[in-house]
VOVEXRO-229272 format. One record per residue: x, y negated, z of N, C-alpha, C in turn; residue in one letter. Coordinates in steps of 0.1 Angstrom, whole numbers, padded with zeros to 4 digits, always signed. Example, Ala and Ser with C-alpha at 12.3 -4.5 7.8 and 13.67 -1.06 7.14 Angstrom:
BEGIN
+0132+0057+0078+0123+0045+0078+0132+0033+0078A +0128+0022+0071+0137+0011+0071+0129+0000+0079S 
// end
This chain:
BEGIN
+0008+0012+0000+0000+0000+0000+0009-0013+0000X +0019-0013+0008+0028-0024+0009+0035-0026-0004X +0039-0015-0011+0045-0016-0024+0036-0023-0034X +0023-0020-0033+0013-0026-0043+0012-0041-0040X +0012-0045-0027+0011-0059-0024+0023-0067-0029X +0035-0061-0028+0047-0068-0033+0047-0068-0048X +0042-0057-0055+0041-0057-0069+0031-0068-0074X +0020-0069-0067+0011-0080-0071+0017-0094-0069X +0024-0096-0059+0031-0109-0056+0041-0112-0068X +0048-0101-0072+0057-0103-0083+0050-0107-0096X +0038-0101-0098+0030-0103-0110+0026-0118-0111X +0024-0124-0099+0019-0138-0099+0030-0148-0100X +0042-0144-0101+0053-0153-0101+0053-0163-0113X +0049-0159-0125+0048-0170-0136+0039-0181-0132X +0027-0177-0126+0018-0188-0122+0023-0196-0110X +0030-0189-0101+0035-0196-0089+0047-0205-0092X +0054-0203-0104+0066-0210-0108+0063-0225-0107X +0050-0229-0111+0047-0243-0111+0047-0249-0097X +0047-0241-0087+0047-0245-0073+0061-0244-0067X +0071-0244-0076+0085-0243-0071+0088-0231-0062X +0084-0219-0066+0087-0207-0059+0100-0201-0063X +0108-0197-0054+0121-0191-0057+0120-0176-0052X +0124-0167-0061+0125-0153-0057+0140-0150-0054X +0142-0144-0043+0156-0141-0039+0157-0128-0032X +0169-0122-0030+0170-0110-0023+0184-0105-0022X +0186-0094-0015+0199-0087-0014+0197-0072-0014X +0202-0065-0024+0201-0051-0024+0214-0045-0020X +0215-0037-0009+0227-0032-0003+0226-0018+0001X +0235-0010-0004+0235+0004+0000+0249+0010+0000X +0251+0021+0007+0264+0027+0008+0263+0042+0008X +0274+0048+0003+0276+0063+0005+0284+0064+0018X +0278+0070+0028+0284+0069+0041+0286+0083+0048X +0296+0084+0056+0299+0096+0064+0300+0092+0078X +0291+0097+0087+0291+0093+0101+0295+0105+0110X +0303+0102+0120+0307+0112+0130+0305+0107+0144X +0299+0115+0153+0296+0111+0166+0300+0123+0176X +0306+0120+0187+0310+0130+0197+0298+0139+0200X +0300+0152+0199+0290+0161+0203+0278+0163+0193X +0279+0157+0181+0269+0158+0172+0275+0162+0158X +0266+0167+0149+0270+0171+0136+0274+0159+0128X +0284+0160+0119+0287+0150+0109+0276+0148+0099X +0273+0136+0095+0262+0133+0085+0268+0126+0073X +0264+0130+0062+0267+0123+0049+0254+0119+0043X +0253+0107+0038+0241+0102+0033+0242+0089+0025X +0232+0086+0018+0231+0072+0012+0224+0064+0022X +0230+0053+0027+0225+0044+0038+0221+0031+0032X +0208+0027+0035+0204+0013+0032+0211+0004+0042X +0216-0007+0037+0224-0017+0046+0216-0030+0047X +0204-0028+0052+0195-0040+0055+0192-0048+0042X +0186-0042+0032+0182-0049+0020+0169-0057+0023X +0167-0067+0015+0155-0075+0016+0151-0082+0003X +0138-0087+0003+0133-0094-0008+0125-0106-0003X +0126-0118-0009+0119-0129-0003+0114-0139-0014X +0104-0147-0009+0099-0157-0017+0099-0170-0009X +0103-0181-0015+0103-0194-0007+0100-0205-0017X +0096-0216-0011+0092-0228-0019+0091-0241-0011X +0089-0252-0018+0087-0265-0012+0076-0272-0020X +0071-0282-0014+0062-0292-0020+0064-0306-0015X +0066-0315-0024+0069-0329-0021+0056-0336-0017X +0056-0341-0004+0044-0348+0001+0045-0363+0000X +0057-0368-0004+0059-0382-0005+0065-0388+0007X +0070-0400+0006+0076-0407+0018+0087-0399+0025X +0094-0391+0017+0105-0383+0023+0101-0371+0031X +0088-0367+0029+0083-0355+0036+0080-0344+0026X +0083-0332+0030+0079-0321+0021+0075-0308+0029X +0067-0300+0023+0063-0287+0029+0074-0277+0026X +0078-0268+0035+0087-0257+0033+0080-0244+0037X +0082-0234+0030+0076-0221+0034+0085-0209+0029X +0083-0198+0035+0091-0186+0032+0084-0173+0036X +0085-0163+0027+0080-0150+0031+0091-0140+0028X +0097-0133+0038+0108-0124+0035+0104-0110+0040X +0108-0100+0032+0104-0087+0034+0115-0077+0034X +0116-0069+0044+0126-0058+0045+0122-0047+0035X +0132-0042+0028+0130-0031+0019+0141-0021+0021X +0138-0008+0018+0147+0003+0021+0152+0010+0008X +0165+0009+0006+0170+0015-0007+0170+0030-0007X +0169+0036+0005+0169+0051+0005+0155+0057+0005X +0145+0048+0004+0131+0053+0004+0125+0056+0017X +0132+0054+0028+0127+0057+0041+0124+0043+0048X +0116+0043+0059+0113+0031+0066+0100+0026+0062X +0094+0018+0071+0080+0014+0069+0078-0002+0070X +0089-0009+0071+0087-0024+0071+0083-0028+0057X +0076-0040+0057+0071-0045+0044+0069-0060+0044X +0058-0064+0039+0055-0078+0037+0056-0086+0050X +0064-0097+0050+0065-0106+0061+0072-0099+0073X +0080-0089+0071+0087-0082+0081+0100-0089+0086X +0105-0099+0078+0116-0107+0082+0112-0121+0083X +0121-0131+0083+0118-0145+0086+0107-0150+0077X +0096-0154+0083+0084-0159+0075+0078-0171+0082X +0076-0182+0075+0072-0194+0082+0065-0204+0072X +0059-0214+0078+0055-0226+0070+0059-0238+0079X +0063-0249+0073+0067-0260+0081+0068-0273+0073X +0074-0283+0079+0076-0296+0074+0090-0301+0075X +0096-0306+0064+0109-0311+0064+0109-0326+0062X +0114-0334+0072+0114-0348+0072+0127-0355+0069X +0136-0347+0063+0149-0353+0060+0157-0356+0072X +0160-0369+0074+0168-0373+0086+0160-0371+0099X +0147-0369+0098+0139-0366+0111+0140-0351+0115X +0146-0343+0106+0147-0329+0109+0136-0320+0103X +0135-0308+0107+0126-0298+0101+0119-0290+0113X +0106-0288+0111+0098-0280+0121+0091-0269+0114X +0092-0257+0119+0086-0245+0113+0078-0237+0123X +0067-0230+0118+0059-0222+0126+0059-0208+0120X +0059-0198+0129+0058-0184+0123+0068-0174+0130X +0074-0166+0122+0083-0156+0126+0097-0161+0122X +0104-0167+0131+0116-0175+0128+0129-0169+0135X +0140-0172+0129+0153-0168+0135+0155-0175+0148X +0161-0167+0158+0166-0174+0170+0180-0180+0167X +0185-0188+0176+0198-0194+0174+0209-0185+0172X +0209-0173+0179+0219-0163+0178+0220-0158+0163X +0209-0156+0157+0208-0151+0143+0216-0160+0134X +0216-0173+0137+0223-0183+0128+0238-0182+0129X +0243-0175+0139+0257-0174+0141+0263-0160+0136X +0274-0156+0143+0280-0143+0139+0286-0143+0125X +0293-0154+0121+0300-0153+0109+0311-0143+0109X +0315-0139+0121+0326-0130+0122+0321-0115+0119X +0308-0113+0119+0303-0100+0115+0303-0100+0099X +0314-0097+0093+0316-0098+0079+0314-0085+0071X +0307-0076+0077+0305-0063+0072+0292-0059+0066X +0292-0050+0057+0279-0045+0051+0277-0031+0058X +0265-0030+0065+0263-0017+0072+0248-0016+0075X +0244-0005+0081+0230-0002+0084+0226-0008+0097X +0216-0001+0104+0209-0007+0115+0218-0006+0128X +0213-0012+0139+0221-0013+0151+0222+0001+0158X +0231+0002+0167+0232+0014+0176+0220+0014+0185X +0213+0026+0186+0202+0027+0195+0202+0041+0201X +0195+0042+0213+0191+0055+0218+0177+0058+0215X +0173+0071+0213+0160+0074+0210+0156+0087+0218X +0144+0087+0224+0139+0099+0231+0134+0109+0221X +0138+0122+0223+0134+0132+0213+0125+0143+0218X +0123+0144+0231+0114+0154+0237+0108+0150+0250X +0099+0158+0255+0092+0155+0267+0101+0154+0279X +0113+0161+0279+0122+0160+0290+0130+0147+0290X +0127+0138+0280+0134+0125+0280+0149+0126+0277X +0153+0137+0270+0167+0137+0266+0168+0128+0254X +0180+0123+0250+0180+0113+0239+0192+0116+0230X +0192+0110+0218+0203+0111+0209+0206+0098+0203X +0218+0097+0198+0223+0084+0192+0219+0083+0178X +0213+0072+0174+0211+0069+0160+0224+0065+0154X +0227+0073+0143+0241+0072+0137+0241+0061+0127X +0242+0049+0131+0244+0037+0122+0251+0026+0129X +0258+0018+0121+0264+0006+0127+0278+0007+0132X +0285+0018+0131+0299+0018+0136+0308+0010+0128X +0305+0008+0115+0313+0001+0106+0309-0014+0104X +0303-0019+0114+0299-0033+0115+0298-0037+0130X +0298-0050+0133+0298-0055+0147+0283-0054+0152X +0278-0042+0152+0264-0040+0155+0261-0042+0170X +0270-0039+0179+0268-0042+0193+0269-0056+0196X +0280-0063+0191+0282-0077+0194+0272-0086+0189X +0266-0083+0177+0257-0092+0171+0242-0088+0171X +0239-0078+0179+0225-0072+0178+0214-0081+0184X +0218-0092+0191+0207-0101+0196+0204-0112+0186X +0211-0112+0175+0207-0121+0164+0194-0115+0158X +0183-0122+0160+0170-0116+0156+0160-0127+0153X +0147-0124+0153+0137-0133+0150+0127-0134+0162X +0121-0145+0164+0111-0147+0174+0097-0147+0168X +0088-0139+0174+0074-0138+0170+0066-0150+0175X +0055-0154+0168+0046-0164+0173+0054-0177+0178X +0063-0181+0169+0073-0191+0174+0072-0204+0167X +0078-0214+0174+0079-0228+0169+0094-0231+0169X +0099-0237+0158+0113-0240+0158+0116-0254+0152X +0125-0262+0158+0129-0275+0153+0144-0275+0150X +0147-0279+0138+0161-0281+0134+0164-0296+0131X +0174-0301+0138+0177-0315+0136+0185-0317+0123X +0186-0329+0118+0195-0333+0107+0209-0333+0113X +0219-0333+0104+0233-0334+0109+0237-0349+0110X +0243-0352+0122+0248-0365+0125+0262-0364+0129X +0271-0370+0121+0285-0370+0123+0290-0356+0126X +0285-0346+0118+0290-0332+0119+0282-0324+0130X +0273-0330+0138+0266-0323+0148+0252-0321+0145X +0247-0309+0147+0232-0306+0146+0228-0296+0156X +0215-0295+0159+0210-0285+0169+0197-0280+0165X +0193-0269+0171+0180-0262+0169+0174-0259+0183X +0161-0259+0183+0153-0255+0195+0142-0246+0190X +0140-0235+0197+0129-0226+0193+0122-0220+0205X +0110-0217+0204+0102-0211+0215+0093-0200+0209X +0094-0188+0214+0086-0177+0210+0075-0175+0221X +0062-0175+0217+0051-0174+0227+0047-0159+0228X +0049-0153+0240+0044-0140+0242+0052-0129+0236X +0065-0131+0234+0073-0120+0229+0073-0108+0239X +0072-0096+0233+0072-0084+0241+0061-0083+0251X +0050-0090+0248+0038-0090+0257+0032-0076+0258X +0029-0071+0271+0022-0059+0272+0011-0061+0282X +0003-0050+0284-0008-0051+0294-0005-0045+0307X +0008-0040+0309+0012-0034+0321+0015-0045+0331X +0011-0042+0344+0014-0052+0354+0028-0051+0359X +0034-0062+0363+0047-0063+0368+0047-0058+0383X +0058-0058+0389+0059-0054+0403+0051-0064+0412X +0049-0076+0408+0042-0086+0416+0027-0086+0412X +0023-0077+0403+0009-0075+0400+0004-0084+0388X +0013-0093+0383+0009-0101+0372+0012-0095+0359X +0007-0101+0348+0010-0095+0334+0014-0106+0325X +0023-0115+0330+0027-0126+0322+0035-0122+0309X +0033-0129+0299+0040-0126+0286+0055-0129+0288X +0063-0123+0279+0077-0126+0279+0081-0136+0269X +0079-0149+0272+0082-0160+0263+0097-0162+0262X +0102-0166+0250+0116-0167+0248+0120-0181+0243X +0130-0187+0249+0136-0200+0245+0149-0198+0238X +0152-0206+0228+0164-0205+0221+0170-0219+0218X +0183-0220+0219+0190-0233+0217+0202-0230+0209X +0205-0238+0198+0217-0237+0191+0224-0251+0189X +0237-0251+0190+0245-0263+0188+0256-0260+0178X +0258-0269+0168+0268-0266+0158+0275-0279+0155X +0289-0278+0155+0297-0290+0152+0307-0286+0141X +0307-0294+0131+0317-0292+0120+0328-0302+0121X +0340-0297+0123+0351-0306+0125+0356-0311+0111X +0356-0301+0101+0360-0304+0088+0353-0294+0079X +0356-0294+0066+0350-0284+0057+0354-0270+0060X +0365-0269+0068+0370-0256+0071+0368-0251+0085X +0367-0260+0095+0366-0256+0109+0353-0260+0115X +0347-0251+0122+0334-0254+0129+0333-0246+0142X +0325-0252+0152+0323-0245+0165+0308-0244+0167X +0304-0234+0174+0290-0231+0176+0287-0226+0190X +0275-0229+0195+0270-0224+0207+0256-0220+0206X +0252-0208+0211+0238-0204+0210+0234-0198+0224X +0222-0201+0228+0217-0197+0241+0203-0191+0239X +0200-0180+0246+0186-0175+0246+0182-0171+0260X +0170-0174+0264+0165-0170+0277+0151-0163+0275X +0150-0152+0281+0137-0144+0281+0131-0145+0294X +0119-0150+0295+0112-0150+0307+0103-0137+0308X +0105-0130+0320+0098-0118+0322+0100-0108+0311X +0112-0105+0307+0115-0095+0296+0109-0082+0299X +0103-0076+0289+0098-0062+0290+0086-0062+0301X +0082-0073+0305+0071-0074+0315+0075-0066+0328X +0087-0068+0333+0091-0061+0345+0097-0072+0355X +0096-0068+0367+0101-0077+0378+0108-0068+0388X +0121-0072+0391+0129-0064+0401+0125-0067+0415X +0129-0059+0424+0126-0061+0438+0133-0073+0444X +0143-0077+0437+0151-0089+0441+0145-0102+0435X +0133-0101+0428+0126-0112+0423+0131-0116+0409X +0141-0109+0404+0146-0113+0391+0136-0110+0380X +0133-0120+0372+0124-0119+0361+0128-0126+0349X +0141-0127+0346+0146-0134+0334+0159-0127+0329X +0162-0129+0317+0174-0125+0310+0179-0136+0301X +0192-0137+0300+0198-0148+0291+0211-0143+0285X +0214-0150+0274+0226-0147+0267+0232-0160+0262X +0246-0161+0263+0253-0173+0258+0264-0168+0248X +0265-0175+0237+0275-0172+0227+0283-0184+0223X +0296-0183+0223+0305-0193+0219+0313-0188+0207X +0313-0195+0196+0320-0190+0184+0327-0202+0177X +0339-0198+0171+0347-0208+0163+0351-0201+0150X +0348-0208+0139+0351-0202+0126+0360-0211+0118X +0370-0205+0111+0378-0212+0102+0378-0205+0088X +0374-0213+0078+0373-0207+0064+0380-0216+0054X +0388-0210+0045+0394-0217+0035+0393-0209+0022X +0400-0213+0012+0400-0206-0001+0404-0192+0001X +0413-0189+0010+0419-0176+0011+0415-0170+0025X +0414-0177+0035+0413-0172+0049+0399-0173+0055X +0395-0163+0062+0384-0164+0072+0390-0159+0085X +0389-0168+0095+0393-0164+0109+0382-0168+0118X +0376-0159+0125+0365-0162+0134+0366-0154+0147X +0364-0162+0158+0365-0156+0172+0352-0160+0180X +0348-0151+0188+0336-0154+0196+0336-0147+0210X +0330-0153+0219+0329-0148+0233+0314-0149+0237X +0309-0138+0243+0295-0137+0247+0294-0132+0261X +0285-0138+0269+0282-0134+0282+0267-0133+0283X +0262-0123+0291+0248-0122+0292+0244-0116+0306X +0231-0118+0309+0225-0113+0321+0212-0106+0317X +0210-0093+0320+0198-0087+0317+0198-0079+0303X +0210-0078+0297+0211-0071+0284+0221-0059+0285X +0217-0047+0281+0227-0036+0280+0233-0037+0266X +0243-0029+0263+0250-0030+0250+0241-0028+0238X +0231-0019+0240+0222-0016+0229+0210-0024+0228X +0208-0034+0237+0196-0042+0237+0196-0053+0226X +0185-0053+0218+0183-0064+0209+0177-0076+0217X +0165-0074+0222+0160-0082+0233+0161-0074+0245X +0161-0080+0257+0163-0074+0269+0154-0062+0271X +0160-0050+0274+0152-0038+0277+0149-0030+0265X +0152-0034+0253+0149-0027+0241+0155-0013+0240X +0167-0012+0247+0174+0001+0246+0169+0011+0255X +0160+0008+0265+0154+0018+0274+0163+0022+0285X +0174+0014+0288+0183+0017+0299+0177+0014+0313X +0180+0022+0323+0176+0019+0336+0188+0021+0345X +0188+0015+0357+0199+0016+0367+0194+0027+0377X +0202+0038+0377+0198+0050+0386+0202+0047+0400X +0198+0056+0409+0202+0055+0423+0217+0056+0425X +0224+0063+0416+0238+0064+0418+0246+0052+0413X +0239+0042+0407+0245+0030+0403+0250+0030+0389X +0247+0041+0381+0251+0041+0367+0240+0037+0358X +0243+0033+0346+0233+0030+0336+0230+0043+0329X +0217+0046+0326+0213+0058+0319+0200+0055+0311X +0200+0059+0298+0187+0057+0291+0177+0068+0293X +0165+0064+0296+0154+0073+0297+0156+0085+0307X +0164+0084+0317+0168+0095+0325+0161+0096+0338X +0158+0084+0344+0152+0084+0357+0146+0071+0360X +0135+0071+0368+0130+0058+0372+0140+0049+0378X +0139+0036+0376+0149+0027+0381+0147+0013+0376X +0157+0004+0379+0156-0010+0375+0161-0011+0360X +0153-0020+0353+0158-0023+0339+0170-0032+0340X +0177-0035+0329+0188-0044+0329+0184-0058+0334X +0172-0063+0331+0168-0076+0336+0166-0076+0351X +0159-0065+0356+0156-0064+0370+0168-0062+0378X +0178-0055+0372+0191-0053+0379+0200-0065+0378X +0196-0075+0369+0205-0086+0366+0219-0081+0361X +0218-0072+0352+0230-0066+0346+0238-0076+0339X +0251-0078+0342+0259-0088+0336+0269-0081+0327X +0271-0087+0315+0280-0081+0305+0288-0092+0298X +0301-0089+0295+0310-0098+0288+0316-0091+0276X +0317-0098+0265+0323-0092+0253+0329-0103+0244X +0339-0099+0236+0346-0108+0227+0348-0101+0214X +0350-0108+0204+0352-0103+0190+0361-0112+0182X +0369-0106+0173+0378-0114+0164+0377-0108+0151X +0376-0116+0140+0376-0111+0126+0386-0119+0118X +0393-0112+0109+0402-0118+0100+0399-0113+0086X +0401-0121+0076+0399-0117+0062+0408-0126+0053X +0414-0120+0043+0423-0128+0034+0419-0124+0019X +0415-0134+0012+0410-0133-0002+0421-0136-0012X +0424-0126-0020+0434-0128-0031+0429-0123-0044X +0424-0133-0052+0417-0129-0064+0404-0122-0061X +0402-0111-0066+0389-0103-0064+0389-0095-0052X +0401-0093-0046+0403-0084-0034+0402-0092-0021X +0395-0087-0011+0395-0093+0003+0397-0082+0013X +0409-0079+0018+0412-0071+0029+0407-0078+0042X +0401-0070+0051+0396-0076+0063+0396-0066+0075X +0395-0072+0087+0396-0064+0099+0388-0071+0110X +0382-0064+0119+0375-0069+0131+0378-0061+0143X +0378-0067+0154+0379-0060+0167+0370-0066+0177X +0363-0057+0185+0354-0062+0196+0356-0054+0208X +0354-0060+0220+0356-0054+0232+0345-0058+0242X +0339-0049+0249+0330-0052+0260+0336-0047+0273X +0337-0055+0283+0343-0052+0296+0333-0044+0305X +0337-0039+0316+0328-0032+0325+0317-0041+0329X +0305-0036+0330+0293-0044+0334+0292-0045+0349X +0283-0054+0353+0281-0056+0368+0266-0055+0370X +0261-0050+0381+0247-0050+0385+0246-0051+0400X +0236-0059+0404+0233-0061+0418+0246-0065+0425X +0255-0073+0418+0267-0078+0425+0278-0068+0425X +0277-0056+0419+0287-0046+0419+0292-0043+0405X +0305-0040+0404+0311-0036+0391+0308-0022+0388X +0303-0018+0376+0300-0005+0372+0312+0001+0364X +0319+0010+0370+0332+0015+0364+0329+0022+0351X +0338+0021+0342+0337+0028+0329+0324+0026+0321X +0320+0013+0320+0307+0010+0313+0310+0001+0301X +0322-0001+0297+0325-0010+0286+0326-0003+0273X +0330-0010+0263+0332-0004+0249+0343-0011+0242X +0348-0005+0231+0358-0012+0222+0355-0007+0208X +0358-0015+0199+0355-0012+0185+0365-0019+0176X +0369-0012+0165+0377-0018+0154+0372-0013+0141X +0373-0022+0131+0368-0019+0117+0379-0025+0108X +0382-0017+0098+0391-0021+0087+0384-0018+0074X +0387-0027+0064+0381-0024+0051+0386-0034+0040X +0380-0033+0028+0384-0042+0017+0372-0043+0008X +0369-0056+0004+0359-0059-0006+0365-0062-0020X +0358-0058-0030+0362-0061-0044+0350-0068-0051X +0352-0080-0056+0342-0087-0063+0341-0083-0077X +0330-0077-0081+0328-0072-0095+0322-0083-0104X +0314-0092-0098+0309-0103-0105+0305-0114-0095X +0299-0125-0099+0295-0135-0090+0284-0131-0080X +0277-0120-0083+0266-0116-0075+0268-0101-0069X +0277-0094-0075+0279-0080-0071+0293-0077-0065X +0293-0071-0053+0305-0068-0046+0305-0053-0041X +0316-0046-0043+0318-0033-0038+0328-0033-0026X +0327-0023-0018+0336-0023-0006+0339-0010-0001X +0349-0009+0007+0352+0004+0014+0356+0000+0029X +0350+0007+0039+0352+0003+0053+0353+0016+0061X +0360+0014+0072+0361+0025+0083+0359+0018+0096X +0350+0023+0104+0347+0018+0118+0348+0028+0128X +0354+0024+0140+0356+0033+0151+0351+0026+0164X +0340+0031+0170+0333+0025+0182+0333+0035+0193X +0339+0031+0205+0339+0040+0216+0332+0034+0228X +0322+0041+0234+0315+0037+0246+0321+0045+0258X +0325+0038+0269+0330+0045+0280+0320+0054+0287X +0325+0063+0295+0317+0075+0300+0305+0071+0308X +0305+0060+0315+0294+0056+0323+0284+0046+0317X +0287+0043+0304+0278+0034+0297+0264+0042+0294X +0254+0034+0291+0241+0040+0288+0242+0050+0276X +0249+0046+0266+0250+0054+0254+0257+0067+0257X +0268+0067+0264+0275+0079+0268+0267+0088+0277X +0260+0083+0287+0253+0091+0296+0241+0098+0289X +0235+0091+0279+0224+0097+0272+0228+0107+0262X +0240+0106+0256+0244+0114+0245+0254+0125+0249X +0263+0122+0258+0274+0131+0261+0278+0129+0276X +0269+0133+0285+0271+0130+0300+0285+0135+0304X +0291+0126+0312+0304+0130+0318+0316+0127+0309X +0314+0122+0296+0324+0119+0287+0321+0106+0279X +0332+0100+0274+0330+0089+0265+0324+0094+0252X +0318+0085+0245+0312+0088+0231+0319+0079+0221X +0324+0085+0210+0330+0078+0199+0322+0080+0187X +0319+0069+0180+0313+0069+0167+0323+0065+0156X +0323+0072+0145+0331+0069+0134+0323+0068+0121X +0326+0059+0112+0319+0058+0100+0328+0054+0089X +0327+0061+0077+0334+0057+0065+0324+0054+0055X +0325+0043+0048+0314+0039+0038+0320+0033+0026X +0314+0037+0014+0317+0031+0002+0304+0023-0002X +0305+0009-0002+0294+0001-0003+0292-0006-0016X +0280-0010-0020+0277-0018-0032+0266-0027-0028X +0267-0040-0032+0257-0050-0029+0255-0059-0041X +0242-0063-0043+0239-0072-0054+0230-0082-0048X +0233-0095-0049+0225-0106-0044+0219-0113-0056X +0206-0117-0055+0199-0124-0066+0190-0135-0060X 
// end
């Protein structure tokens, strides 16, 4: 049904062209081999987050115009069920020097950053329940990209976002998502408040080559849970510096958070809880969520790339230190990751690449406890990629 809707929309494009509609997209796939500790090796064709979109503007006069966009997730491998308006979709007004305001399903400030995640790869690392006993397995995707470091770059539902114009190299964004992650389950205090999300972004361009960025996100009542200590919020702070020139990309970032486990997109998405023994474990026992436990995490990442003609060798490294909960350090709960690869430009719109990623979660992390209790878990991925942008 969703394919028919998209086909109908494409058929209307000649008529819509008079309304300044732009069709755009990115088709990305890879031939990939994944290896995970304690699991069978998998070889497959992997969709690398392909999408199709429509966007346009209308001049309203006096420097004001309407802006709109409908963006849709598509799956190159034929699997998955996302469709129309499954990515950033909005309508809004652009006032030039007054800035831009948008309503709908919009990016948070974190999604605007992460220039250091220079890789083509599939979905984020997640844990999934597979039977009634609540055992879990690791979704094998994302080892050849900064999937852990950048996973909170996402979109806010039912959201309002304002973006300022740039003034002397500085601009900012403010966004608010109404009722994100809302459920009908009562919290520990008996209420059922929605999990509203606030987002702030600051960007400063020192020159055409050097820029600095800050992004902040706060979730009120994430996952509709409340800890016995009264904690009912989660937040994440990102600091990033990017340098780009004709040949070089150098990007470094530092991220600190409260209420997020390594696999969380929004707080609590990964299903981790804090057990009586003080370790993090997904779906294993009743306990405090990362937000209720005020789980603290620190991570850093660095990326380098050098372009010489059509070739771009590149490398990334990321590290997460031991987490803290309820004021105590949780031993062996960190991670480390490195990725090496090379891109080759076939044309202005088509790029091929080869990458290898190695991602290790320490033995007491949620991922390791859910997948290989008592031992660390290592994910490895080798991928031959092809991407075409239009």
